[in-house]
NUKOL-224627 format. One record per residue (C-alpha): residue number from 1; residue in three letters; chain; z, y, x. Coordinates in pm, whole numbers, plus 32768, in hexadecimal, padded with zeros to 4 digits. Example, Ala and Ser with C-alpha at 12.3 -4.5 7.8 and 13.67 -1.06 7.14 Angstrom:
2
NODE   num   residu   chaine      Z      Y      X
NODE     1      ALA        A   830C   7E3E   84CE
NODE     2      SER        A   82CA   7F96   8557
//
This chain:
285
NODE   num   residu   chaine      Z      Y      X
NODE     1      UNK        A   AD82   CF4D   B9D1
NODE     2      UNK        A   AEC3   CF07   B92A
NODE     3      UNK        A   AEE7   CE61   B7CD
NODE     4      UNK        A   B039   CE42   B6E2
NODE     5      UNK        A   B0C3   CD9E   B5D5
NODE     6      UNK        A   B157   CEBB   B54D
NODE     7      UNK        A   AFE9   CF29   B518
NODE     8      UNK        A   AFE2   D032   B5F5
NODE     9      UNK        A   AF02   D065   B72D
NODE    10      UNK        A   AF3C   D18E   B807
NODE    11      UNK        A   B008   D200   B932
NODE    12      UNK        A   B13A   D271   B89C
NODE    13      UNK        A   B1BE   D233   B71F
NODE    14      UNK        A   B2F5   D246   B66B
NODE    15      UNK        A   B377   D13C   B543
NODE    16      UNK        A   B49F   D0F1   B47F
NODE    17      UNK        A   B51A   CF98   B417
NODE    18      UNK        A   B61E   CF48   B31D
NODE    19      UNK        A   B712   CE42   B38D
NODE    20      UNK        A   B857   CD73   B2FB
NODE    21      UNK        A   B97E   CD63   B3B0
NODE    22      UNK        A   B98B   CC46   B497
NODE    23      UNK        A   B834   CBF5   B460
NODE    24      UNK        A   B722   CBDF   B55E
NODE    25      UNK        A   B61A   CCB1   B50E
NODE    26      UNK        A   B4A7   CCB6   B5E6
NODE    27      UNK        A   B48F   CE16   B640
NODE    28      UNK        A   B350   CE51   B6D1
NODE    29      UNK        A   B22F   CD58   B759
NODE    30      UNK        A   B107   CDB6   B873
NODE    31      UNK        A   AFD7   CD23   B8F0
NODE    32      UNK        A   AEFE   CD8B   B9F0
NODE    33      UNK        A   ADAE   CD22   B975
NODE    34      UNK        A   AC5C   CD4E   B992
NODE    35      UNK        A   ABE0   CC8C   B89C
NODE    36      UNK        A   AC3B   CB92   B771
NODE    37      UNK        A   ABF0   CA66   B85F
NODE    38      UNK        A   ACAD   CAEC   B976
NODE    39      UNK        A   ADBA   CB96   BA38
NODE    40      UNK        A   ADDC   CC99   BB6E
NODE    41      UNK        A   AF49   CC3B   BBBF
NODE    42      UNK        A   B08A   CC24   BB3F
NODE    43      UNK        A   B180   CD42   BB80
NODE    44      UNK        A   B2E2   CD7B   BB45
NODE    45      UNK        A   B3DE   CE54   BAAD
NODE    46      UNK        A   B4EE   CF49   BB7F
NODE    47      UNK        A   B5F4   CFC9   BAB2
NODE    48      UNK        A   B5DF   D15E   BB00
NODE    49      UNK        A   B6DC   D1DC   B9E1
NODE    50      UNK        A   B7C8   D0AC   B974
NODE    51      UNK        A   B843   D084   B80D
NODE    52      UNK        A   B9A5   D0D7   B7AA
NODE    53      UNK        A   B9F9   CFE4   B686
NODE    54      UNK        A   B932   CEDB   B6F8
NODE    55      UNK        A   B890   CDEB   B822
NODE    56      UNK        A   B730   CDA2   B86E
NODE    57      UNK        A   B687   CC52   B8FE
NODE    58      UNK        A   B528   CC0E   B952
NODE    59      UNK        A   B465   CB08   B965
NODE    60      UNK        A   B2CE   CA8C   B95C
NODE    61      UNK        A   B227   C9F0   B835
NODE    62      UNK        A   B0BF   C990   B7C8
NODE    63      UNK        A   B010   C9F8   B69E
NODE    64      UNK        A   AEC0   CA45   B61A
NODE    65      UNK        A   AE6A   CBB6   B65B
NODE    66      UNK        A   AE6E   CC5C   B4D8
NODE    67      UNK        A   AD33   CCCD   B450
NODE    68      UNK        A   AC78   CBCF   B537
NODE    69      UNK        A   AB8D   CADC   B47A
NODE    70      UNK        A   ABFC   C983   B3F2
NODE    71      UNK        A   AC0D   C892   B524
NODE    72      UNK        A   AC6A   C985   B648
NODE    73      UNK        A   AD47   C8E2   B735
NODE    74      UNK        A   AEA1   C926   B73A
NODE    75      UNK        A   AF0C   CA14   B85C
NODE    76      UNK        A   B049   CA6A   B91F
NODE    77      UNK        A   B0FE   CBA3   B8E7
NODE    78      UNK        A   B226   CC51   B938
NODE    79      UNK        A   B34C   CC6C   B822
NODE    80      UNK        A   B492   CD17   B825
NODE    81      UNK        A   B5BC   CCE0   B72B
NODE    82      UNK        A   B6DC   CDA4   B6B4
NODE    83      UNK        A   B80D   CD27   B626
NODE    84      UNK        A   B937   CE30   B57A
NODE    85      UNK        A   BA87   CDC0   B5FD
NODE    86      UNK        A   BB55   CED3   B5D6
NODE    87      UNK        A   BC88   CED0   B4E0
NODE    88      UNK        A   BC7F   D044   B4B3
NODE    89      UNK        A   BC4B   D05F   B342
NODE    90      UNK        A   BC03   D1E2   B35D
NODE    91      UNK        A   BAC1   D16D   B417
NODE    92      UNK        A   B97F   D156   B35B
NODE    93      UNK        A   B87F   D1C6   B468
NODE    94      UNK        A   B825   D175   B5DD
NODE    95      UNK        A   B731   D190   B6B9
NODE    96      UNK        A   B695   D15F   B804
NODE    97      UNK        A   B54B   D165   B8D4
NODE    98      UNK        A   B497   D07C   B988
NODE    99      UNK        A   B399   D084   BAA8
NODE   100      UNK        A   B274   CF77   BAA9
NODE   101      UNK        A   B21C   CF43   BC05
NODE   102      UNK        A   B106   CE97   BC77
NODE   103      UNK        A   B099   CE45   BE1A
NODE   104      UNK        A   B1E8   CF19   BE60
NODE   105      UNK        A   B165   D067   BD98
NODE   106      UNK        A   B1DE   D0F8   BC4E
NODE   107      UNK        A   B0DC   D0B1   BB5E
NODE   108      UNK        A   B156   D10F   BA1B
NODE   109      UNK        A   B29B   D1E4   B9B2
NODE   110      UNK        A   B34D   D12B   B889
NODE   111      UNK        A   B447   D1F4   B7A2
NODE   112      UNK        A   B4F1   D131   B694
NODE   113      UNK        A   B5CD   D186   B55F
NODE   114      UNK        A   B6AF   D09A   B4DD
NODE   115      UNK        A   B742   D0C7   B365
NODE   116      UNK        A   B877   CFC4   B31D
NODE   117      UNK        A   B812   CF10   B1DD
NODE   118      UNK        A   B94F   CE68   B12E
NODE   119      UNK        A   B968   CCF4   B120
NODE   120      UNK        A   B8C1   CC69   AFFB
NODE   121      UNK        A   B946   CC60   AEB5
NODE   122      UNK        A   B9D0   CAF9   AE3F
NODE   123      UNK        A   BA62   CA7E   AF69
NODE   124      UNK        A   BBCF   CADA   AF5F
NODE   125      UNK        A   BCA5   CA07   AE6D
NODE   126      UNK        A   BDFF   CA5E   AE45
NODE   127      UNK        A   BF24   C9B1   AD75
NODE   128      UNK        A   C09C   C945   AD95
NODE   129      UNK        A   C1AD   C824   AD86
NODE   130      UNK        A   C308   C839   AD04
NODE   131      UNK        A   C413   C76A   AD08
NODE   132      UNK        A   C3BF   C67A   AE11
NODE   133      UNK        A   C50C   C5DC   AE30
NODE   134      UNK        A   C554   C469   ADFF
NODE   135      UNK        A   C5F1   C444   AC94
NODE   136      UNK        A   C4AA   C4ED   AC1E
NODE   137      UNK        A   C366   C416   ABFD
NODE   138      UNK        A   C235   C475   AD08
NODE   139      UNK        A   C12C   C5A0   ACDA
NODE   140      UNK        A   BFE6   C533   AD25
NODE   141      UNK        A   BEA3   C5E0   ADBC
NODE   142      UNK        A   BD45   C59C   AD4D
NODE   143      UNK        A   BBFF   C611   AE00
NODE   144      UNK        A   BA8C   C5E9   AD9D
NODE   145      UNK        A   B984   C638   AE45
NODE   146      UNK        A   B87D   C6B7   AD2E
NODE   147      UNK        A   B730   C66C   AE01
NODE   148      UNK        A   B6A5   C7BC   AE14
NODE   149      UNK        A   B650   C7A8   AF8A
NODE   150      UNK        A   B5E6   C61E   AF2E
NODE   151      UNK        A   B6C8   C5CD   B059
NODE   152      UNK        A   B81E   C5B9   B109
NODE   153      UNK        A   B90C   C6D9   B10D
NODE   154      UNK        A   BA50   C708   B19E
NODE   155      UNK        A   BB7A   C73D   B0DD
NODE   156      UNK        A   BC6B   C81E   B1F3
NODE   157      UNK        A   BDC5   C7F9   B15D
NODE   158      UNK        A   BEE9   C8CD   B1A7
NODE   159      UNK        A   C036   C8B3   B11F
NODE   160      UNK        A   C11F   C9BC   B102
NODE   161      UNK        A   C2A6   C9A8   B0AE
NODE   162      UNK        A   C337   CAB7   AFBB
NODE   163      UNK        A   C3AD   CB92   B0D7
NODE   164      UNK        A   C23A   CBE8   B159
NODE   165      UNK        A   C23D   CAF6   B263
NODE   166      UNK        A   C126   C9DB   B2C1
NODE   167      UNK        A   C1B6   C88E   B2A3
NODE   168      UNK        A   C06A   C7C4   B2BD
NODE   169      UNK        A   BF24   C7D3   B2F3
NODE   170      UNK        A   BDF7   C6B4   B2F8
NODE   171      UNK        A   BC75   C69E   B2E2
NODE   172      UNK        A   BBF1   C598   B1D7
NODE   173      UNK        A   BA7B   C53A   B1C1
NODE   174      UNK        A   BA11   C543   B04E
NODE   175      UNK        A   B8D5   C488   AFE6
NODE   176      UNK        A   B804   C51A   AEE4
NODE   177      UNK        A   B87B   C487   AD56
NODE   178      UNK        A   B9A6   C408   AE08
NODE   179      UNK        A   BB09   C413   ADBF
NODE   180      UNK        A   BC2E   C42C   AEB6
NODE   181      UNK        A   BD80   C3EF   AE30
NODE   182      UNK        A   BE92   C48F   AF04
NODE   183      UNK        A   C027   C441   AEC0
NODE   184      UNK        A   C0F6   C58F   AEE9
NODE   185      UNK        A   C21F   C4E7   AF76
NODE   186      UNK        A   C15A   C3DA   B034
NODE   187      UNK        A   C047   C494   B0C3
NODE   188      UNK        A   C07E   C60E   B0C5
NODE   189      UNK        A   C1F8   C63C   B0EF
NODE   190      UNK        A   C284   C4FD   B1A2
NODE   191      UNK        A   C21F   C55A   B2E3
NODE   192      UNK        A   C28D   C6DB   B33F
NODE   193      UNK        A   C2A5   C772   B459
NODE   194      UNK        A   C43E   C7BE   B451
NODE   195      UNK        A   C481   C688   B3BF
NODE   196      UNK        A   C4FD   C744   B28D
NODE   197      UNK        A   C445   C6E4   B14C
NODE   198      UNK        A   C3C1   C7E7   B05D
NODE   199      UNK        A   C423   C7A9   AF15
NODE   200      UNK        A   C34C   C8D9   AE6D
NODE   201      UNK        A   C21B   C970   AF1A
NODE   202      UNK        A   C0B6   C9D2   AF0E
NODE   203      UNK        A   BF7B   C8E8   AF58
NODE   204      UNK        A   BE46   C9A8   AFE3
NODE   205      UNK        A   BD03   C8E5   AFED
NODE   206      UNK        A   BBD5   C970   B09B
NODE   207      UNK        A   BA72   C901   B07D
NODE   208      UNK        A   B9CD   C8C7   B1A3
NODE   209      UNK        A   B880   C849   B230
NODE   210      UNK        A   B8BB   C6D5   B2F6
NODE   211      UNK        A   B7F9   C6E1   B42F
NODE   212      UNK        A   B869   C579   B47B
NODE   213      UNK        A   B942   C464   B427
NODE   214      UNK        A   BA9C   C525   B451
NODE   215      UNK        A   BB02   C672   B3C9
NODE   216      UNK        A   BBD1   C761   B4B1
NODE   217      UNK        A   BC92   C853   B3F2
NODE   218      UNK        A   BD0C   C918   B52D
NODE   219      UNK        A   BB92   C9B7   B5AB
NODE   220      UNK        A   BA31   C9DA   B548
NODE   221      UNK        A   BA7D   C9BF   B3D3
NODE   222      UNK        A   B949   CA3A   B316
NODE   223      UNK        A   B95B   CA88   B1A1
NODE   224      UNK        A   B884   C9D8   B0CE
NODE   225      UNK        A   B89A   C9A0   AF3E
NODE   226      UNK        A   B914   C903   AE67
NODE   227      UNK        A   BA1E   C7F8   AE69
NODE   228      UNK        A   BAFF   C7EA   AD43
NODE   229      UNK        A   BC6A   C797   AD26
NODE   230      UNK        A   BD7C   C751   AC45
NODE   231      UNK        A   BEEF   C70D   AC6E
NODE   232      UNK        A   C013   C6AE   AB84
NODE   233      UNK        A   C15E   C76C   AB35
NODE   234      UNK        A   C2B7   C6D5   AB4C
NODE   235      UNK        A   C37A   C795   AA61
NODE   236      UNK        A   C4FF   C7DB   AA49
NODE   237      UNK        A   C5AB   C6A5   A9C1
NODE   238      UNK        A   C5E4   C697   A85F
NODE   239      UNK        A   C704   C59F   A843
NODE   240      UNK        A   C6AE   C46D   A91C
NODE   241      UNK        A   C53A   C4D3   A8F9
NODE   242      UNK        A   C43E   C5A8   A9D1
NODE   243      UNK        A   C31E   C633   A913
NODE   244      UNK        A   C1CA   C631   A9D5
NODE   245      UNK        A   C0A7   C719   A9A0
NODE   246      UNK        A   BF48   C72B   AA37
NODE   247      UNK        A   BE8B   C875   AA87
NODE   248      UNK        A   BD3F   C89F   AB44
NODE   249      UNK        A   BD73   C947   ACA1
NODE   250      UNK        A   BD24   CABD   AC95
NODE   251      UNK        A   BC0A   CB41   AD44
NODE   252      UNK        A   BC9B   CC67   AE26
NODE   253      UNK        A   BBCA   CD48   AF0E
NODE   254      UNK        A   BBC1   CD08   B065
NODE   255      UNK        A   BBD1   CE1C   B14A
NODE   256      UNK        A   BB85   CE23   B2A3
NODE   257      UNK        A   BCF0   CE34   B346
NODE   258      UNK        A   BD58   CD2E   B244
NODE   259      UNK        A   BC6E   CC21   B2EA
NODE   260      UNK        A   BCAD   CC9F   B456
NODE   261      UNK        A   BE22   CC43   B40C
NODE   262      UNK        A   BE00   CB0F   B374
NODE   263      UNK        A   BD4B   CA74   B48F
NODE   264      UNK        A   BE49   CB26   B54A
NODE   265      UNK        A   BF90   CA9A   B4E3
NODE   266      UNK        A   BEE1   C936   B49F
NODE   267      UNK        A   BEC9   C944   B614
NODE   268      UNK        A   C004   C9B4   B65B
NODE   269      UNK        A   C0A1   C88A   B585
NODE   270      UNK        A   BFC0   C79A   B650
NODE   271      UNK        A   C04B   C82C   B797
NODE   272      UNK        A   C1B4   C842   B73F
NODE   273      UNK        A   C1E8   C743   B660
NODE   274      UNK        A   C191   C5F5   B751
NODE   275      UNK        A   C0F0   C531   B633
NODE   276      UNK        A   C1D7   C5EA   B512
NODE   277      UNK        A   C144   C731   B448
NODE   278      UNK        A   BFE3   C638   B3D6
NODE   279      UNK        A   BFD1   C5B7   B26D
NODE   280      UNK        A   BEE8   C46F   B21E
NODE   281      UNK        A   BDCB   C467   B13E
NODE   282      UNK        A   BE37   C35E   B03C
NODE   283      UNK        A   BD37   C299   AF88
NODE   284      UNK        A   BBCC   C2A3   AF18
NODE   285      UNK        A   BABE   C35A   AFC4
//
């Protein structure tokens, strides 16, 4: 008898999953069980029709069969995961077909339709800097993790020159309720790929899930709400003084193509820069 986490227990079935770009999502998991206390065997999946816009990976995991009484043992199951990797902004769905194989025989044919959900809201903050020159005062970026997840987040920072070229990038750990303070001049524009410091540009901050003590802005970025950021702006000189204002970074919609391109361009800086093109995280946490 086959039992599935998906709640289906028949020979062939179809299902639909909704995914976010770059986020590994469980597509299906299958038990071959006799009852709530024992399994017959653990099968495996083979790919009959591969997805066009993502990748598949497979594993085993233990869990209590849904619907079984409390205290039932945790039993092994085969799992299949899907990750949307395509940078094609026109694609909104995908499809793949798996064979679940037991003892060398196809026991089930599994059709999976994938629908693409955009990254969650409140993850992508955009602001600008100006008059980043030696005679003007320095500008400041402040980032706070309000604690929605009540755990660490990553601030993936991507700095662009006014001519649209990414000049520096870095990832900074943000603890909940912590405040990080960064200097535009010393932390975000002091180490550009080309060696030419930007006078004006854009600062993009992507709020991402933290998976360890380091934050990698080049791959595996998982958009997760809800960092907050503020940037001071140095205006044009009035006599010998430069007026300074401060604004909260604007919340912008993060598309799948933008998410992929930010990571790819940042990785490109790391490959070509030999240390250049990497910003630093300032002070605080």
